MARSE-732767 format. One line per 8 residues: number of its first residue (from 1); their letters; for each residue x, y, z of N, C-alpha, C. Coordinates in steps of 0.2 Angstrom, whole numbers. Example, Ala and Ser with C-alpha at 12.3 -4.5 7.8 and 13.67 -1.06 7.14 Angstrom:
1	as	66:-28:39:62:-22:39:66:-16:39 | 64:-11:35:68:-5:36:64:0:39
***
This chain:
1	mtlpegag	788:259:565:783:261:560:778:265:563 | 777:271:560:773:276:562:766:275:560 | 761:274:564:754:273:562:750:280:561 | 745:280:557:741:286:556:738:288:562 | 736:294:563:733:297:569:727:293:571 | 726:290:577:720:287:578:720:279:577 | 725:277:574:725:270:571:728:265:576 | 730:268:582:733:263:587:729:260:592
9	skprlivg	722:261:592:718:258:596:718:250:596 | 716:247:602:716:240:602:709:238:598 | 709:233:594:702:231:591:697:228:596 | 691:230:595:685:228:599:680:224:595 | 681:225:588:676:222:584:680:219:578 | 679:213:576:682:210:569:676:208:565 | 675:211:559:670:210:555:672:206:549 | 669:201:547:670:197:541:665:199:536
17	lgnpgaey	666:201:530:661:202:525:660:196:520 | 653:196:518:651:191:514:644:191:513 | 641:186:510:634:185:509:631:179:512 | 625:180:515:623:174:519:619:169:514 | 619:163:516:616:158:512:620:153:509 | 618:146:508:622:141:505:625:142:498 | 621:146:494:623:147:487:629:152:487 | 630:156:492:636:160:492:642:158:496
25	aktrhnag	641:153:500:646:151:505:653:150:502 | 653:147:496:660:146:493:662:150:488 | 659:156:487:660:161:482:666:166:484 | 669:169:480:675:173:481:673:179:486 | 667:182:485:665:187:489:664:186:496 | 665:179:498:664:177:505:670:176:509 | 676:178:506:682:177:509:683:180:516 | 680:186:517:679:189:524:676:184:529
33	fwfcerla	671:181:527:667:176:531:672:170:533 | 675:168:527:680:162:528:685:163:534 | 688:169:534:693:171:539:690:171:546 | 684:174:547:681:175:553:679:168:556 | 676:164:551:674:157:553:680:153:556 | 686:154:552:692:150:554:694:153:561 | 694:159:562:696:163:568:692:160:574 | 686:160:573:681:158:578:683:151:580
41	rlldvvla	684:146:575:686:139:577:692:139:581 | 697:143:579:704:144:582:703:146:589 | 699:150:591:698:153:597:692:150:601 | 689:145:598:684:141:601:678:146:603 | 676:150:598:671:155:599:665:152:595 | 659:153:598:653:151:595:650:157:591 | 648:156:585:645:162:581:637:160:581 | 634:165:584:626:164:585:623:170:582
49	resrfhgl	617:168:579:613:174:576:610:178:582 | 611:185:580:609:190:585:605:195:581 | 598:195:581:594:199:577:595:206:578 | 597:208:584:598:215:585:604:218:581 | 608:214:580:614:216:576:614:213:569 | 609:210:567:608:208:560:613:203:557 | 616:199:562:621:195:560:623:189:564 | 628:186:563:631:180:567:636:184:572
57	vgqvrgqa	636:183:578:640:186:583:644:181:588 | 650:183:589:654:179:594:658:183:598 | 660:181:604:663:185:609:670:182:611 | 675:186:610:682:183:613:683:187:620 | 682:184:625:683:187:632:690:189:634 | 690:195:636:696:197:639:697:197:646 | 702:200:649:702:199:657:697:204:660 | 695:209:656:690:214:658:685:215:653
65	rsediwll	679:217:654:674:218:649:676:222:644 | 680:228:646:682:232:641:687:230:636 | 690:224:637:695:220:633:691:215:629 | 685:214:630:681:209:625:682:211:618 | 682:206:614:683:207:606:677:204:603 | 673:207:599:667:204:596:669:202:589 | 666:196:587:666:194:580:660:195:577 | 659:198:571:653:199:567:653:197:560
73	lpqtfmnr	648:193:558:647:191:551:640:194:549 | 640:200:546:633:202:544:629:198:540 | 623:197:541:618:193:537:613:197:533 | 615:203:531:611:208:528:613:208:520 | 617:204:518:620:204:511:625:210:511 | 630:209:506:636:213:506:634:220:506 | 629:223:501:628:230:500:625:233:506 | 623:229:511:620:232:517:623:230:523
81	sgqavqal	630:229:523:634:227:528:634:232:534 | 634:239:532:634:244:537:628:244:542 | 623:241:540:617:241:545:619:237:551 | 622:231:550:624:227:555:630:230:559 | 635:232:556:641:235:559:639:241:563 | 635:245:561:633:251:565:629:249:571 | 625:244:570:621:242:576:625:240:582 | 630:236:580:634:233:585:639:238:588
89	lhfyriep	642:242:584:646:248:587:642:252:591 | 636:254:590:632:259:594:631:255:600 | 629:249:600:626:246:606:632:245:611 | 638:243:609:644:242:613:648:248:614 | 646:254:611:650:260:611:657:259:609 | 658:256:603:665:255:600:666:260:595 | 672:263:594:673:268:589:676:264:583 | 675:268:577:676:264:571:684:262:570
97	qemlvvhd	688:266:573:695:265:573:697:259:578 | 692:256:581:693:250:585:690:244:582 | 689:245:575:686:239:571:691:237:566 | 691:230:564:695:228:559:690:224:554 | 689:226:548:685:223:543:689:219:538 | 687:212:538:691:208:533:687:206:527 | 690:207:521:686:207:515:690:205:509 | 686:203:504:690:201:498:692:207:494
105	dldlqpgs	697:206:490:700:212:486:702:210:479 | 699:213:474:700:212:467:707:214:465 | 710:219:468:716:222:466:722:218:469 | 721:212:473:727:208:475:726:201:472 | 731:198:470:731:191:468:729:186:473 | 726:181:471:724:176:476:731:174:480 | 730:174:487:736:172:491:739:178:494 | 738:184:492:741:190:494:736:193:500
113	lrlkfggg	740:196:505:736:200:510:739:207:511 | 734:211:513:736:218:515:732:220:521 | 736:223:526:733:226:532:734:234:531 | 728:237:531:729:245:530:724:248:535 | 725:254:536:720:259:540:718:264:536 | 711:265:535:708:270:531:710:270:524 | 709:275:521:711:276:513:705:274:509 | 706:273:503:700:272:498:697:265:499
121	lgghnglk	691:264:496:687:258:497:687:253:491 | 691:255:486:692:250:480:686:248:477 | 680:252:477:674:250:474:670:244:478 | 673:242:484:670:237:487:663:239:490 | 657:236:488:651:238:491:650:237:498 | 653:232:501:653:231:508:656:237:512 | 662:239:510:666:244:513:662:251:512 | 659:252:506:655:258:504:649:259:509
129	ditahlgt	646:253:510:640:254:515:642:255:522 | 647:252:524:650:253:531:652:260:532 | 655:263:527:658:270:527:652:274:527 | 647:273:523:641:277:523:637:278:529 | 637:272:533:633:272:539:637:275:545 | 644:274:544:648:277:550:650:284:549 | 650:286:542:652:293:541:660:294:541 | 664:288:541:671:289:541:674:283:537
137	qdywrlrl	680:283:535:684:278:532:689:276:536 | 690:279:542:695:278:547:694:271:551 | 695:266:548:695:259:552:700:255:548 | 702:249:552:706:245:549:703:240:544 | 707:238:539:704:233:534:710:227:533 | 708:221:533:712:216:531:710:213:524 | 714:215:519:712:213:512:714:206:510 | 710:202:508:712:195:506:711:195:498
145	gighpgdr	717:194:495:717:194:487:713:189:484 | 708:190:479:705:185:475:706:186:468 | 710:191:466:712:192:459:706:195:455 | 707:197:449:703:201:445:701:197:438 | 695:198:436:693:194:430:696:197:424 | 699:203:424:702:206:418:697:211:414 | 691:210:416:686:214:412:681:217:418 | 681:224:418:677:227:424:669:224:423
153	nevvnyvl	667:223:417:660:221:416:659:214:419 | 664:210:420:663:203:423:664:203:431 | 665:209:434:667:208:441:661:205:445 | 655:207:444:649:205:448:649:197:447 | 649:195:441:649:187:441:655:184:444 | 661:187:443:667:184:446:667:183:453 | 665:189:457:665:188:464:660:183:467 | 654:182:463:649:178:465:650:171:463
161	qrplkeeg	656:169:460:658:162:458:663:159:463 | 663:153:463:669:150:467:675:151:463 | 681:151:467:687:152:464:689:145:461 | 694:146:456:697:140:453:701:136:459 | 702:130:457:705:126:462:712:129:465 | 716:131:460:722:134:462:721:141:466 | 716:145:464:715:151:467:712:150:474 | 708:145:475:705:143:482:711:141:486
169	eaidaaie	716:137:484:721:135:488:725:141:490 | 726:145:486:730:151:487:727:156:493 | 720:157:492:717:160:497:717:157:504 | 716:150:504:716:147:510:723:147:513 | 728:147:509:735:148:512:736:155:515 | 733:160:512:734:167:515:730:167:521 | 724:164:522:721:164:528:725:160:534 | 728:155:531:732:151:536:738:155:538
177	ralpvwpw	741:159:534:746:164:536:744:169:541 | 738:171:540:735:177:544:733:175:551 | 731:169:552:728:167:558:733:167:564 | 739:165:563:744:165:568:746:172:570 | 744:177:567:745:184:568:740:187:573 | 735:183:575:730:185:579:732:188:586 | 737:185:589:739:188:596:742:195:595 | 745:197:590:747:204:589:741:209:587
185	largdwss	736:206:583:730:210:582:726:211:588 | 726:206:592:721:206:598:724:211:603 | 730:212:603:733:217:608:734:224:605 | 732:225:599:733:231:595:740:233:593 | 744:228:592:751:229:590:751:229:582 | 748:235:580:747:235:573:754:235:569 | 759:238:571:765:239:568:768:232:566 | 768:228:571:770:221:570:766:217:566
193	allklntk	759:218:566:754:214:562:755:217:555 | 757:223:554:758:225:547:764:222:544 | 769:221:548:775:218:545:774:211:543 | 770:207:547:769:200:546:764:199:541 | 759:203:540:753:202:535:754:205:528 | 758:210:528:758:213:521:764:210:517 | 762:204:515:766:200:511:762:197:505 | 766:195:500:763:192:494:767:186:491
201	pvgssdke	764:181:488:767:175:486:772:177:481 | 778:173:480:783:174:475:780:174:468 | 781:179:464:779:179:457:772:183:457 | 770:186:462:764:190:462:765:196:459 | 760:199:455:761:205:452:755:210:454 | 753:211:460:748:215:462:749:222:459 | 743:225:458:743:232:456:745:236:461 | 749:241:460:751:246:465:745:250:468
209	ekt	745:250:475:739:253:478:740:261:477 | 734:264:476:734:271:475:731:275:480 | 729:271:485:725:275:491:728:273:497
***
């Protein structure tokens, strides 16, 4: 599988998107947080508040400092995610193409996963703010499907509500499928990760991606 130019770098930053606070913790918009919190537990990494990075930060140590991977959960609220991301990238001199952003996605059914590099932002406020701060869309994203309410006017309420029981179970199952792919992600074997992650549950009817 041929990757886009610049897409073959090893990841040095994994960002989970969501909103801080107990009232948002179990809402659909926090699916990116859920993944990174589970990954941190899997790797026995402590996520601690770092005011200079406006978020919760953890470190996955490599054999050399240049191989360390950072985990970041911005605490700036979704539409200001770029502030936290830019601060950490600048401090550790990490390039955007060395970053994976994990986020909820309305255009995928609950239980579906998509790994992609660059492309459109799908109207996602977190991605839009990150892109505005960095001046580029060329970074990796792991899209976690949450489904769509069917009415664009209901999107804001929908993403800030808890998923239904069946939806929550499907999202949880998708995260469970994604976590074992970590070794391939960590070493930058994006081709293998793409093959393993770009799956959808039987009977899913996700809209065809246009970007």
